[in-house]
ROSE-4610 file (N, C-alpha, C; in Angstrom, 1 decimal, always signed):
// ROSE-4610
residu = [M/M/M/K/K/K/N/N/N/L/L/L/I/I/I/I/I/I/F/F/F/L/L/L/A/A/A/L/L/L/P/P/P/V/V/V/Y/Y/Y/F/F/F/I/I/I/S/S/S/N/N/N/F/F/F/L/L/L/Q/Q/Q/V/V/V/K/K/K/D/D/D/I/I/I/K/K/K/E/E/E/S/S/S/N/N/N/K/K/K/G/G/G/A/A/A/A/A/A/I/I/I/T/T/T/N/N/N/L/L/L/T/T/T/N/N/N/S/S/S/S/S/S/K/K/K/I/I/I/F/F/F/Y/Y/Y/L/L/L/F/F/F/F/F/F/K/K/K/V/V/V/E/E/E/K/K/K/T/T/T/N/N/N/S/S/S/G/G/G/S/S/S/E/E/E/K/K/K/V/V/V/T/T/T/L/L/L/Q/Q/Q/E/E/E/K/K/K/K/K/K/I/I/I/V/V/V/D/D/D/G/G/G/K/K/K/L/L/L/K/K/K/S/S/S/N/N/N/L/L/L/I/I/I/S/S/S/N/N/N/E/E/E/N/N/N/N/N/N/G/G/G/E/E/E/I/I/I/G/G/G/D/D/D/F/F/F/V/V/V/V/V/V/S/S/S/I/I/I/N/N/N/D/D/D/A/A/A/N/N/N/G/G/G/K/K/K/E/E/E/I/I/I/T/T/T/R/R/R/Q/Q/Q/V/V/V/V/V/V/E/E/E/D/D/D/P/P/P/L/L/L/N/N/N/P/P/P/T/T/T/R/R/R/E/E/E/V/V/V/Y/Y/Y/G/G/G/E/E/E/D/D/D/I/I/I/S/S/S/R/R/R/N/N/N/K/K/K/I/I/I/S/S/S/L/L/L/K/K/K/D/D/D/A/A/A/E/E/E/F/F/F/S/S/S/V/V/V/R/R/R/Y/Y/Y/S/S/S/H/H/H/S/S/S/E/E/E/E/E/E/N/N/N/Q/Q/Q/T/T/T/V/V/V/K/K/K/V/V/V/E/E/E/K/K/K/I/I/I/T/T/T/K/K/K/S/S/S/G/G/G/K/K/K/Q/Q/Q/L/L/L/V/V/V/F/F/F/T/T/T/Q/Q/Q/R/R/R/L/L/L]
num = [1/1/1/2/2/2/3/3/3/4/4/4/5/5/5/6/6/6/7/7/7/8/8/8/9/9/9/10/10/10/11/11/11/12/12/12/13/13/13/14/14/14/15/15/15/16/16/16/17/17/17/18/18/18/19/19/19/20/20/20/21/21/21/22/22/22/23/23/23/24/24/24/25/25/25/26/26/26/27/27/27/28/28/28/29/29/29/30/30/30/31/31/31/32/32/32/33/33/33/34/34/34/35/35/35/36/36/36/37/37/37/38/38/38/39/39/39/40/40/40/41/41/41/42/42/42/43/43/43/44/44/44/45/45/45/46/46/46/47/47/47/48/48/48/49/49/49/50/50/50/51/51/51/52/52/52/53/53/53/54/54/54/55/55/55/56/56/56/57/57/57/58/58/58/59/59/59/60/60/60/61/61/61/62/62/62/63/63/63/64/64/64/65/65/65/66/66/66/67/67/67/68/68/68/69/69/69/70/70/70/71/71/71/72/72/72/73/73/73/74/74/74/75/75/75/76/76/76/77/77/77/78/78/78/79/79/79/80/80/80/81/81/81/82/82/82/83/83/83/84/84/84/85/85/85/86/86/86/87/87/87/88/88/88/89/89/89/90/90/90/91/91/91/92/92/92/93/93/93/94/94/94/95/95/95/96/96/96/97/97/97/98/98/98/99/99/99/100/100/100/101/101/101/102/102/102/103/103/103/104/104/104/105/105/105/106/106/106/107/107/107/108/108/108/109/109/109/110/110/110/111/111/111/112/112/112/113/113/113/114/114/114/115/115/115/116/116/116/117/117/117/118/118/118/119/119/119/120/120/120/121/121/121/122/122/122/123/123/123/124/124/124/125/125/125/126/126/126/127/127/127/128/128/128/129/129/129/130/130/130/131/131/131/132/132/132/133/133/133/134/134/134/135/135/135/136/136/136/137/137/137/138/138/138/139/139/139/140/140/140/141/141/141/142/142/142/143/143/143/144/144/144/145/145/145/146/146/146/147/147/147/148/148/148/149/149/149/150/150/150/151/151/151/152/152/152/153/153/153/154/154/154/155/155/155/156/156/156/157/157/157/158/158/158/159/159/159/160/160/160/161/161/161/162/162/162]
x = [-18.2/-17.6/-18.2/-19.3/-20.5/-19.1/-18.8/-18.0/-16.8/-16.6/-14.9/-14.8/-15.9/-15.7/-15.8/-16.5/-17.0/-16.0/-15.1/-13.7/-12.4/-12.8/-11.8/-11.7/-13.0/-13.8/-13.8/-14.0/-14.1/-12.4/-11.2/-10.7/-9.7/-10.4/-10.2/-11.1/-11.8/-12.7/-12.6/-11.9/-11.4/-10.0/-8.9/-7.6/-8.0/-8.7/-9.4/-9.6/-10.9/-11.4/-10.1/-9.2/-8.0/-7.4/-7.2/-6.2/-6.6/-7.7/-8.7/-8.8/-8.7/-8.8/-7.4/-6.5/-5.0/-4.4/-5.2/-4.8/-5.4/-7.2/-7.4/-6.6/-6.1/-5.3/-4.0/-3.3/-2.3/-2.3/-3.3/-4.1/-4.0/-4.4/-5.2/-4.2/-3.0/-1.4/-1.4/-1.4/-1.3/-2.9/-3.8/-4.8/-4.8/-5.3/-5.9/-7.0/-7.9/-9.2/-9.7/-10.0/-10.6/-12.2/-12.0/-13.7/-14.0/-14.5/-14.4/-16.2/-16.7/-17.1/-18.7/-19.9/-20.8/-21.6/-21.4/-22.0/-23.4/-23.9/-25.3/-25.5/-24.4/-24.3/-23.1/-23.6/-21.8/-21.9/-20.6/-20.0/-19.2/-20.1/-19.4/-18.8/-17.7/-17.4/-17.0/-17.5/-17.1/-15.6/-15.0/-14.1/-14.2/-13.4/-13.4/-11.6/-11.2/-9.7/-9.9/-8.6/-8.4/-6.8/-6.5/-5.3/-5.0/-4.1/-3.9/-2.8/-2.8/-1.6/-0.2/-0.1/+1.4/+2.2/+0.6/+0.9/+0.6/+0.5/-0.1/-1.5/-1.6/-3.3/-4.0/-5.5/-6.0/-7.1/-7.2/-8.5/-9.4/-10.7/-11.8/-12.5/-12.9/-14.1/-14.9/-16.5/-17.3/-18.8/-18.8/-19.7/-19.8/-19.9/-19.7/-21.8/-21.6/-23.1/-23.3/-23.9/-24.0/-25.4/-25.2/-26.9/-26.9/-28.1/-28.4/-27.9/-27.0/-26.5/-25.5/-24.7/-23.6/-22.8/-21.8/-20.4/-20.2/-20.0/-19.7/-18.1/-17.5/-15.8/-15.2/-14.3/-13.7/-12.4/-11.9/-10.7/-9.8/-8.7/-7.7/-6.4/-7.0/-5.9/-4.1/-3.8/-2.5/-2.0/-1.0/-0.5/+0.5/+1.1/+2.1/+1.4/+0.4/-0.4/-1.0/-1.0/-1.2/-0.3/-0.4/+1.0/+0.8/+2.0/+2.1/+0.8/+0.5/-0.5/-1.7/-1.7/-3.1/-3.3/-4.2/-4.2/-4.8/-4.2/-4.3/-5.3/-6.5/-7.2/-7.1/-7.3/-7.2/-8.0/-8.5/-9.2/-7.9/-8.5/-7.4/-8.4/-8.2/-8.3/-8.3/-8.5/-7.9/-6.6/-5.7/-4.4/-3.6/-4.1/-3.6/-3.2/-3.9/-4.0/-5.0/-4.1/-4.7/-5.9/-6.9/-8.0/-8.2/-8.2/-8.7/-7.7/-7.5/-7.4/-7.6/-8.5/-8.2/-7.9/-7.2/-6.5/-7.8/-7.2/-8.2/-7.6/-7.7/-6.9/-6.9/-5.9/-6.0/-6.7/-8.1/-8.9/-8.7/-7.9/-7.4/-6.7/-6.7/-5.7/-6.7/-7.7/-8.2/-8.1/-8.5/-8.1/-9.8/-9.9/-11.1/-10.7/-11.6/-11.8/-12.6/-12.3/-12.6/-13.1/-14.0/-14.2/-14.7/-13.6/-13.8/-13.6/-12.9/-12.7/-11.7/-11.0/-10.7/-10.8/-10.9/-10.7/-9.6/-9.4/-8.0/-8.4/-7.4/-7.5/-6.5/-7.6/-6.3/-6.5/-6.0/-5.9/-6.1/-6.9/-7.6/-6.9/-6.5/-6.1/-7.1/-7.5/-8.7/-8.2/-8.9/-8.4/-9.0/-10.1/-11.0/-11.9/-11.4/-12.8/-13.0/-14.0/-14.6/-14.7/-14.7/-14.1/-15.2/-14.9/-15.6/-15.4/-15.4/-14.7/-16.3/-16.2/-17.0/-16.1/-16.8/-16.2/-17.8/-17.3/-18.4/-18.4/-18.9/-19.1/-18.9/-17.8/-17.7/-17.3/-17.3/-17.3/-15.7/-15.0/-13.7/-12.9/-13.7/-13.6/-13.6/-12.0/-11.7/-11.4/-10.2/-9.4/-9.7/-9.7/-9.2/-8.5/-7.2/-6.2/-6.2/-5.7/-5.4/-4.4/-3.2/-1.8/-1.6/-1.0/-0.7/+0.4/+0.5/+1.4/+2.7/+4.2/+4.6/+5.8/+7.1/+8.2/+9.0/+9.1/+9.3/+9.0/+7.8/+6.8/+5.7/+4.7/+4.1/+4.1/+2.9/+2.9/+1.5/+1.6/+0.1/-0.7/-1.5/-2.2/-3.3/-3.8/-5.3/-5.7/-6.1/-6.3/-7.0/-8.4/-9.4/-9.9/-10.5/-11.1/-12.7/-13.1/-13.9/-15.2]
y = [+18.4/+20.2/+21.0/+20.7/+20.9/+20.8/+19.5/+18.7/+19.1/+19.8/+19.9/+21.6/+22.7/+23.5/+23.7/+22.8/+22.9/+22.6/+21.2/+20.7/+21.9/+22.8/+24.0/+25.3/+25.1/+26.6/+26.6/+24.9/+24.7/+25.0/+24.7/+25.0/+26.6/+26.9/+28.3/+29.3/+28.9/+29.4/+29.3/+27.9/+27.6/+28.1/+28.6/+29.1/+30.7/+31.4/+32.7/+33.1/+32.0/+32.5/+32.1/+31.5/+31.0/+32.3/+32.9/+34.3/+35.1/+35.3/+36.6/+36.4/+35.1/+34.9/+35.0/+34.6/+35.2/+36.3/+37.6/+38.6/+39.6/+39.1/+39.3/+39.2/+38.4/+37.9/+38.3/+39.1/+39.5/+41.4/+41.9/+42.8/+43.9/+42.3/+42.7/+42.3/+42.3/+42.2/+43.1/+44.9/+45.5/+45.7/+45.0/+44.7/+43.7/+43.4/+42.2/+41.9/+41.0/+40.8/+39.6/+39.8/+38.9/+38.3/+37.7/+37.1/+36.6/+38.2/+37.1/+36.3/+36.1/+35.2/+35.8/+35.1/+35.6/+36.5/+37.5/+38.7/+39.0/+39.3/+40.1/+41.7/+42.5/+43.2/+44.1/+45.6/+46.0/+46.9/+47.1/+48.0/+49.5/+50.6/+51.3/+52.3/+53.3/+53.9/+55.3/+56.1/+57.4/+58.0/+58.5/+59.6/+61.0/+61.4/+63.1/+63.2/+63.9/+64.4/+65.8/+66.2/+67.4/+68.1/+69.0/+69.7/+69.9/+69.9/+71.0/+71.4/+72.1/+73.3/+73.2/+71.8/+71.3/+71.0/+70.5/+70.1/+68.6/+68.0/+66.9/+66.3/+65.5/+64.7/+64.5/+64.8/+64.5/+63.3/+62.1/+61.3/+61.0/+61.1/+60.3/+59.8/+58.7/+57.6/+58.0/+59.0/+59.5/+58.5/+57.5/+56.8/+55.3/+54.3/+53.1/+52.7/+52.3/+51.6/+50.2/+49.8/+48.1/+48.6/+47.9/+47.9/+47.1/+46.2/+45.4/+45.5/+44.6/+44.8/+43.9/+43.8/+42.9/+43.5/+43.5/+43.9/+42.8/+43.3/+41.9/+41.6/+41.9/+41.7/+42.7/+42.4/+43.4/+43.8/+44.7/+45.5/+45.8/+45.3/+45.5/+46.6/+47.8/+48.8/+48.7/+48.5/+48.9/+50.1/+50.1/+51.9/+52.4/+51.4/+51.6/+52.6/+52.7/+53.6/+54.8/+54.8/+56.5/+57.0/+58.4/+59.9/+60.3/+61.0/+61.5/+62.4/+61.9/+62.6/+61.7/+60.6/+59.8/+59.2/+58.6/+57.6/+56.5/+54.9/+54.1/+53.2/+52.9/+51.7/+50.9/+50.0/+48.4/+48.1/+47.0/+46.9/+45.0/+44.9/+43.7/+42.3/+41.2/+40.6/+40.8/+40.1/+39.7/+39.1/+39.0/+38.5/+39.3/+40.6/+41.4/+41.0/+40.5/+40.1/+40.9/+41.7/+41.7/+41.7/+41.9/+41.8/+42.0/+43.6/+44.2/+45.4/+46.2/+47.8/+48.5/+50.1/+51.0/+52.0/+52.5/+53.8/+55.0/+55.9/+57.2/+58.2/+59.3/+60.5/+61.6/+62.0/+63.1/+64.0/+63.7/+64.5/+66.0/+66.0/+67.8/+67.8/+67.6/+68.3/+68.1/+68.1/+67.7/+68.2/+67.5/+68.0/+68.4/+69.7/+70.0/+70.4/+70.6/+70.8/+72.3/+73.0/+74.5/+74.7/+75.0/+75.6/+76.7/+77.1/+78.6/+78.8/+79.3/+79.1/+78.3/+77.3/+76.1/+75.5/+74.1/+73.2/+73.3/+73.4/+73.2/+72.3/+71.6/+71.2/+72.1/+72.4/+73.1/+72.3/+71.7/+71.6/+72.3/+72.3/+72.4/+72.3/+73.4/+73.1/+73.2/+72.0/+72.6/+72.0/+72.7/+72.0/+71.0/+70.6/+69.5/+68.8/+67.6/+66.7/+65.9/+65.4/+64.1/+63.3/+61.5/+60.9/+59.1/+58.7/+57.8/+55.9/+55.0/+53.5/+52.7/+52.1/+50.1/+49.3/+47.9/+46.7/+46.2/+45.0/+43.7/+43.6/+42.9/+42.7/+41.3/+41.1/+39.6/+39.9/+39.0/+38.8/+39.4/+38.5/+39.0/+40.1/+41.1/+42.7/+42.9/+43.4/+43.4/+44.5/+45.6/+46.8/+47.5/+48.8/+49.1/+50.3/+50.9/+50.8/+51.8/+53.2/+54.5/+54.7/+54.9/+55.2/+56.4/+57.1/+58.1/+58.0/+58.2/+58.0/+59.0/+59.1/+59.9/+59.7/+61.0/+60.7/+59.2/+59.2/+57.7/+56.9/+56.8/+55.5/+55.5/+54.6/+55.4/+55.7/+56.6/+57.1/+56.6/+55.9/+55.4/+56.7/+57.1/+58.1/+57.8/+56.8/+56.1/+54.3/+54.4/+52.8/+52.6/+51.9/+51.9/+50.4/+49.8/+48.8/+48.3/+47.6/+47.9/+47.3]
z = [-115.8/-115.3/-114.4/-113.8/-112.9/-111.2/-111.7/-110.4/-110.3/-111.6/-111.7/-111.0/-110.9/-110.5/-109.0/-108.2/-107.4/-107.0/-107.4/-106.7/-106.4/-107.6/-107.4/-107.0/-106.8/-106.1/-104.3/-104.0/-102.4/-101.9/-102.7/-101.7/-101.8/-103.0/-102.6/-101.6/-101.9/-100.4/-99.0/-99.1/-97.3/-97.0/-98.3/-98.3/-97.9/-98.7/-98.6/-97.0/-96.8/-95.0/-94.0/-94.2/-93.6/-93.5/-94.1/-94.7/-93.8/-93.8/-93.7/-91.9/-91.4/-90.0/-89.4/-89.9/-89.9/-89.6/-90.7/-90.7/-89.5/-89.4/-88.0/-87.0/-86.5/-85.5/-85.5/-86.5/-86.7/-86.2/-86.8/-86.9/-85.1/-84.5/-82.9/-81.8/-82.2/-81.3/-80.5/-81.1/-79.6/-78.4/-79.1/-78.0/-77.6/-76.5/-76.4/-75.7/-75.9/-75.5/-74.6/-73.5/-72.4/-72.5/-72.0/-72.4/-70.8/-69.6/-68.5/-68.1/-67.4/-67.0/-67.8/-68.3/-68.6/-67.8/-67.9/-67.0/-67.5/-66.3/-67.0/-66.3/-65.8/-65.6/-65.9/-65.5/-66.0/-65.0/-64.5/-63.3/-63.9/-63.8/-64.2/-62.7/-63.1/-62.2/-62.7/-61.3/-61.9/-61.0/-61.4/-61.1/-60.7/-60.2/-60.2/-59.6/-60.4/-60.5/-60.3/-59.4/-58.9/-59.4/-59.5/-59.6/-58.3/-57.7/-55.7/-56.5/-55.2/-55.3/-55.7/-55.2/-55.4/-57.1/-57.8/-59.4/-59.4/-58.3/-58.4/-58.3/-58.9/-59.2/-58.2/-57.8/-56.2/-57.0/-56.9/-57.8/-56.4/-56.9/-56.2/-56.4/-56.1/-56.5/-56.3/-56.7/-56.3/-56.3/-57.7/-57.4/-58.2/-57.8/-58.4/-58.5/-60.0/-60.5/-61.1/-60.9/-61.8/-62.0/-63.4/-64.1/-64.8/-65.5/-66.2/-67.9/-68.1/-69.6/-70.2/-71.3/-71.3/-72.2/-71.5/-72.6/-73.6/-75.2/-75.7/-75.8/-75.4/-74.5/-74.3/-73.3/-72.3/-73.5/-73.8/-74.1/-73.4/-73.2/-72.4/-73.2/-72.7/-73.2/-73.6/-73.9/-74.2/-73.2/-72.5/-71.6/-72.7/-73.5/-74.6/-75.7/-75.9/-76.7/-75.8/-74.7/-73.9/-73.9/-73.7/-74.3/-72.4/-71.7/-70.9/-70.4/-69.1/-68.3/-68.5/-69.2/-69.3/-67.8/-67.9/-66.5/-67.0/-66.3/-66.6/-65.1/-65.5/-64.7/-65.2/-63.6/-63.5/-62.7/-62.9/-62.2/-61.2/-60.3/-59.7/-58.8/-58.9/-57.9/-56.4/-55.6/-53.9/-53.8/-55.0/-55.0/-55.2/-56.0/-56.4/-58.2/-58.6/-60.7/-61.4/-62.4/-62.7/-63.7/-63.6/-64.1/-65.8/-65.5/-66.8/-66.6/-67.3/-67.7/-68.6/-68.4/-69.3/-69.8/-70.3/-70.3/-70.4/-69.8/-70.0/-70.7/-71.8/-72.2/-70.6/-70.9/-69.7/-69.4/-68.3/-68.5/-67.8/-67.1/-66.8/-68.3/-69.2/-70.2/-71.9/-71.9/-73.2/-74.4/-75.3/-76.9/-76.9/-77.9/-78.1/-80.0/-79.9/-81.9/-81.8/-82.7/-82.6/-83.9/-84.6/-85.3/-86.2/-87.4/-87.8/-89.1/-89.6/-90.8/-91.2/-90.5/-90.4/-89.3/-89.0/-88.3/-87.2/-85.9/-85.3/-83.9/-83.2/-82.0/-81.3/-80.3/-79.3/-77.9/-76.8/-75.8/-74.3/-73.7/-72.8/-71.2/-70.5/-68.9/-67.9/-67.6/-66.6/-65.1/-64.4/-62.7/-61.7/-62.5/-62.3/-63.5/-63.3/-64.0/-63.9/-64.4/-64.2/-65.7/-65.1/-66.0/-65.7/-66.2/-66.0/-67.0/-66.3/-67.1/-67.2/-67.6/-67.5/-67.1/-67.1/-67.2/-66.8/-67.1/-66.9/-65.8/-65.0/-63.6/-63.3/-61.9/-61.3/-60.1/-59.2/-58.1/-57.5/-59.1/-59.0/-58.5/-59.0/-59.3/-57.3/-57.0/-55.6/-55.3/-56.4/-55.9/-57.5/-57.3/-58.7/-58.3/-59.6/-59.1/-60.4/-59.9/-61.0/-61.1/-62.3/-62.3/-63.3/-63.2/-64.0/-65.1/-66.1/-67.1/-67.3/-67.0/-66.7/-67.6/-67.4/-68.2/-67.6/-66.6/-65.9/-66.1/-66.0/-65.8/-65.7/-64.4/-64.3/-62.7/-62.2/-61.1/-60.6/-59.2/-58.7/-57.6/-58.4/-57.9/-57.2/-57.1/-56.2/-56.7/-55.7/-55.3/-53.6/-54.0/-53.5/-53.6/-52.4/-51.8/-52.7/-54.0/-54.2/-53.2]
């Protein structure tokens, strides 16, 4: 009797684990995860964005910092999830091939929660703001590119060699 229970329980166990792994893979179709080489350093980029008199944005790289640490994985953001006004920051290799990218919510129009009698969300319009991104450090990281999501597509606003 004991052998019969074990004989029937093992296939059920393996099938249920297989289905869970399949569900995890299907739920992550919107975001791809890339594992870079086992780097023990994290690469931080600090940007400042200013609204010019003409209405366009001027992005400058204020600082780059490399610190000890390890990211478990790099999540490649899908710009289809971004909204108009958001920035897409991408890191490219020497050939221009994209290594990784990250969507940053519009720093000039952040959404803030206001607490009073009830909780509400309000968009604030700023003239300048700062934002940062982090990546696993690699010698392949050669250039950084910042694009703005617009109604007509993506507009390049900043590019620089690292």
